[in-house]
C-alpha positions in Angstrom: 23.0 -25.3 19.8 25.5 -24.5 17.3 25.9 -20.7 15.9 27.5 -19.4 12.7 27.8 -16.0 11.5 26.8 -13.3 13.6 23.5 -14.5 15.2 20.8 -12.1 16.2 20.3 -13.8 19.4 23.1 -16.1 20.0 21.8 -17.4 23.4 18.6 -18.8 24.5 16.4 -16.2 26.3 15.0 -18.9 28.9 12.5 -21.5 29.0 11.5 -22.8 25.7 12.7 -21.0 22.8 13.0 -21.3 18.7 16.1 -21.7 16.7 16.7 -21.2 13.2 19.9 -22.6 11.3 20.8 -21.8 7.7 22.7 -24.5 5.8 24.8 -24.0 2.6 23.2 -25.9 -0.2 26.7 -27.0 -1.8 28.5 -28.0 1.3 25.7 -28.3 4.0 27.9 -26.2 6.3 26.2 -24.0 8.7 26.2 -20.6 7.7 23.7 -18.8 10.0 21.7 -19.4 13.1 19.8 -17.6 15.5 17.5 -18.2 18.8 14.2 -16.4 18.8 11.9 -16.0 21.8 11.3 -14.4 25.4 11.8 -15.8 28.7 8.6 -17.6 28.7 7.2 -20.3 26.6 8.0 -19.5 22.8 7.6 -22.2 20.1 8.2 -21.8 16.3 6.1 -23.6 13.7 6.9 -22.5 10.1 10.0 -20.8 8.2 9.6 -19.2 4.8 11.8 -17.4 2.4 11.2 -14.6 0.4 12.6 -14.0 -3.2 15.7 -12.2 -1.6 16.1 -15.0 0.9 14.8 -12.9 3.8 14.1 -15.4 6.6 10.3 -15.4 8.1 9.1 -17.4 10.9 5.6 -17.9 12.8 5.0 -19.4 15.8 3.2 -18.8 19.4 4.5 -17.0 22.8 3.4 -16.9 26.2 6.0 -14.0 26.7 6.2 -10.3 26.0 7.1 -10.8 22.4 8.2 -7.8 20.8 6.5 -5.7 17.8 9.1 -4.0 16.0 8.9 -1.7 12.8 5.7 -0.1 11.2 3.8 -3.3 11.1 0.0 -4.4 11.6 -0.1 -5.8 15.2 -2.3 -6.6 18.2 0.3 -6.4 21.0 -1.5 -8.7 23.3 -2.0 -11.8 21.1 0.1 -14.9 21.5 1.0 -15.6 17.8 4.0 -13.8 16.1 5.7 -13.4 13.0 9.3 -12.4 12.5 11.4 -11.5 9.3 15.0 -11.7 9.7 17.8 -11.0 6.8 19.4 -14.0 5.0 22.4 -14.4 7.4 19.9 -14.3 10.3 21.9 -11.4 11.8 19.3 -8.8 11.7 15.7 -8.6 12.7 13.9 -6.4 9.8 10.5 -6.5 11.8 8.4 -8.5 14.4 4.8 -8.5 14.9 2.3 -10.1 17.1 -0.8 -11.3 15.3 -4.3 -12.7 16.8 -6.6 -11.2 18.9 -6.8 -9.8 22.6 -4.3 -12.5 23.9 -6.9 -14.9 25.4 -6.6 -17.3 22.4 -4.0 -19.5 21.5 -4.3 -20.3 18.0 -2.1 -23.4 16.9 -0.3 -22.2 13.6 -1.3 -24.6 10.9 0.0 -23.1 7.7 2.1 -20.2 6.5 3.4 -18.8 3.3 5.2 -15.6 1.9 4.0 -15.5 -1.7 6.4 -14.3 -4.6 4.8 -10.8 -4.1 5.5 -10.6 -0.4 2.1 -11.3 0.9 2.1 -13.2 4.1 -0.8 -16.0 4.5 -1.4 -17.4 7.9 -3.9 -20.1 9.0 -4.4 -21.1 12.4 -6.8 -23.1 14.6 -8.2 -22.8 17.9 -10.8 -24.3 20.2 -12.2 -26.5 23.0 -10.2 -29.6 21.9 -6.9 -27.9 22.4 -7.6 -25.9 25.8 -4.1 -26.2 27.4 -1.1 -26.2 24.9 2.4 -26.1 26.3 2.6 -23.1 28.6 -0.3 -21.0 26.8 -3.5 -21.9 28.7 -6.3 -21.3 26.3 -7.4 -21.8 22.8 -10.1 -20.2 21.1 -10.9 -18.2 18.0 -13.1 -15.4 19.6 -11.5 -12.0 19.6 -9.6 -12.8 16.2 -9.8 -9.8 13.8 -11.9 -10.4 10.6 -12.1 -8.1 7.5 -15.5 -6.8 6.2 -15.2 -9.2 3.1 -14.9 -12.3 5.5 -16.2 -15.6 3.8 -17.3 -16.4 7.5 -17.2 -13.3 9.8 -18.4 -15.3 12.9 -16.9 -18.1 15.3 -18.4 -20.7 17.6 -14.8 -20.3 19.4 -13.4 -23.6 17.8 -12.6 -22.8 14.1 -10.0 -22.5 11.6 -8.7 -18.6 11.1 -7.1 -17.4 7.8 -5.4 -14.4 7.2 -3.2 -12.3 4.4 -1.0 -9.6 5.6 0.4 -7.0 3.3 4.0 -7.0 2.4 6.3 -6.5 5.3 3.1 -7.0 7.6 1.9 -3.3 6.6 -1.6 -4.3 6.9 -4.3 -6.7 7.1 -5.7 -7.4 3.7 -7.9 -10.2 4.7 -9.2 -12.4 7.5 -12.0 -15.0 8.0 -12.9 -17.8 10.0 -13.8 -21.1 8.5 -15.9 -24.0 10.1 -19.3 -25.2 11.3 -20.9 -26.0 14.5 -18.7 -28.9 15.8 -15.1 -28.2 16.8 -12.7 -28.5 13.6 -9.1 -29.4 14.3 -5.8 -30.3 12.5 -2.4 -30.8 14.1 -0.4 -27.3 14.4 2.3 -27.2 11.4 0.8 -29.9 9.1 -1.0 -27.9 6.5 0.4 -26.0 3.3 -1.0 -23.3 1.7 -0.6 -23.9 -2.6 
């Protein structure tokens, strides 16, 4: 894939990787690009910008995805969030969110607020047992906060979380669902 600027990762790490590209709004010229991933299966779902045009990306990884910086993390989790500079040449931080690693929550919505808070929603459960290289799907083991709207799960629910700016800590996390398996295609929902 084409590269421009000084890419953080100018070559594919192997297997399936993510790719981010930035284009000039006036000329549509490619101004920056980077790969992201490990030697294993990695996929990216959403890209968000903050008020300074820093680039945030969320996705899934079956590999040893890095945790970089002083961030909230669950190092065995299969979901990741990363923050790059506007030129996609510098990784400001990287974290893994989720539970113990036995879950494969498909990211369904992602937002970085004007105050820098990071909103994430995902879905996991029995109707998504095998998903592209990550072999299980469940909401068991995902952390919740003491003020969770729904602190328990049957393993097939939605999961909502809010991280502090720059992923410094977990502000809120809850499950949302009933006794049947809830589902939405990954990447199809939005926060408002």
